[in-house]
C-alpha positions in Angstrom: 44.8 -52.1 -22.8 40.8 -53.1 -22.1 38.8 -55.0 -24.6 35.9 -52.7 -26.2 32.4 -54.5 -24.8 29.3 -54.7 -25.9 25.7 -54.1 -23.9 23.3 -57.3 -24.0 20.0 -56.8 -23.1 19.3 -56.9 -19.6 22.9 -59.7 -19.0 25.9 -57.5 -17.4 28.3 -57.3 -19.1 31.9 -57.8 -17.5 34.9 -56.4 -19.3 38.7 -57.5 -18.4 42.3 -56.5 -19.7 43.7 -58.4 -22.5 45.5 -61.4 -21.4 48.5 -62.5 -23.5 47.9 -66.5 -23.7 49.8 -68.0 -20.5 48.0 -64.6 -17.9 44.3 -65.9 -17.7 41.0 -64.5 -16.6 40.0 -65.7 -14.6 39.4 -68.5 -12.2 37.6 -71.7 -12.1 35.8 -73.0 -15.7 33.2 -72.6 -17.4 32.5 -75.7 -17.7 29.6 -77.8 -16.2 30.2 -81.1 -14.5 29.5 -83.3 -18.3 31.7 -81.6 -20.7 34.9 -81.7 -17.3 34.7 -85.3 -17.0 34.7 -85.7 -20.8 37.7 -83.9 -21.3 39.3 -85.0 -18.2 39.7 -88.2 -19.9 41.6 -86.9 -22.6 43.5 -84.6 -20.0 44.3 -88.2 -17.9 45.9 -89.0 -20.5 47.8 -86.9 -22.9 48.9 -86.2 -19.1 50.1 -90.1 -19.0 52.1 -89.8 -22.3 54.1 -87.3 -20.4 55.1 -89.9 -18.1 52.3 -89.3 -15.5 49.5 -92.0 -15.1 48.3 -90.5 -11.9 46.8 -87.0 -11.9 45.4 -86.2 -8.5 44.1 -82.3 -8.9 43.4 -80.6 -11.8 43.6 -76.1 -11.4 41.6 -74.9 -13.7 41.4 -71.0 -14.8 40.0 -69.3 -18.0 42.5 -68.1 -20.2 40.1 -66.5 -22.6 36.2 -65.9 -22.3 33.7 -67.3 -24.0 33.1 -65.8 -27.9 30.0 -66.2 -30.0 26.9 -66.0 -29.2 24.9 -69.2 -27.3 25.4 -71.7 -29.2 28.8 -71.5 -30.5 30.8 -69.7 -28.2 34.2 -70.2 -27.6 36.2 -70.6 -25.0 39.9 -71.9 -23.7 41.2 -72.8 -20.5 44.1 -73.9 -19.1 43.7 -76.9 -16.6 47.2 -77.9 -14.5 47.5 -81.1 -13.0 49.1 -81.9 -10.6 50.7 -85.9 -10.5 53.8 -87.9 -10.6 55.4 -85.0 -8.4 54.2 -82.1 -10.9 53.0 -80.2 -12.4 50.9 -80.4 -16.0 49.4 -77.2 -17.3 47.1 -78.7 -20.0 45.1 -75.4 -22.7 41.9 -77.0 -24.0 39.6 -75.0 -26.4 36.4 -75.3 -26.0 33.6 -74.7 -28.4 30.0 -75.0 -27.6 28.0 -77.6 -30.8 24.5 -76.5 -30.3 22.7 -75.1 -26.9 23.6 -78.6 -25.0 26.6 -79.6 -26.4 30.1 -78.3 -26.9 33.7 -80.2 -27.3 36.5 -80.4 -26.6 40.6 -80.2 -27.9 43.9 -79.9 -26.1 45.5 -76.9 -28.1 49.0 -78.0 -26.5 
């Protein structure tokens, strides 16, 4: 099933197939380096509550592409954290709170 796409002035628009919350629509993260560092503190704490105090790496994927207007867009990613012999999938909701700021919450 394809999602409808709107044409935005001169910016190319990529249409993605509708994905379930567990299927990535894109590899990598849409967060900038500062947002990654900020979110990683919470992600590491969440992984510690699951029994791993030594996360080794994370592999991010985008689960939901950004929606909304610039400065108030929101999207969802899954960061799979590897450490202590296990993988810990962490779903994160990101929301812009202005043109230069964003917040994050761990969804589950």
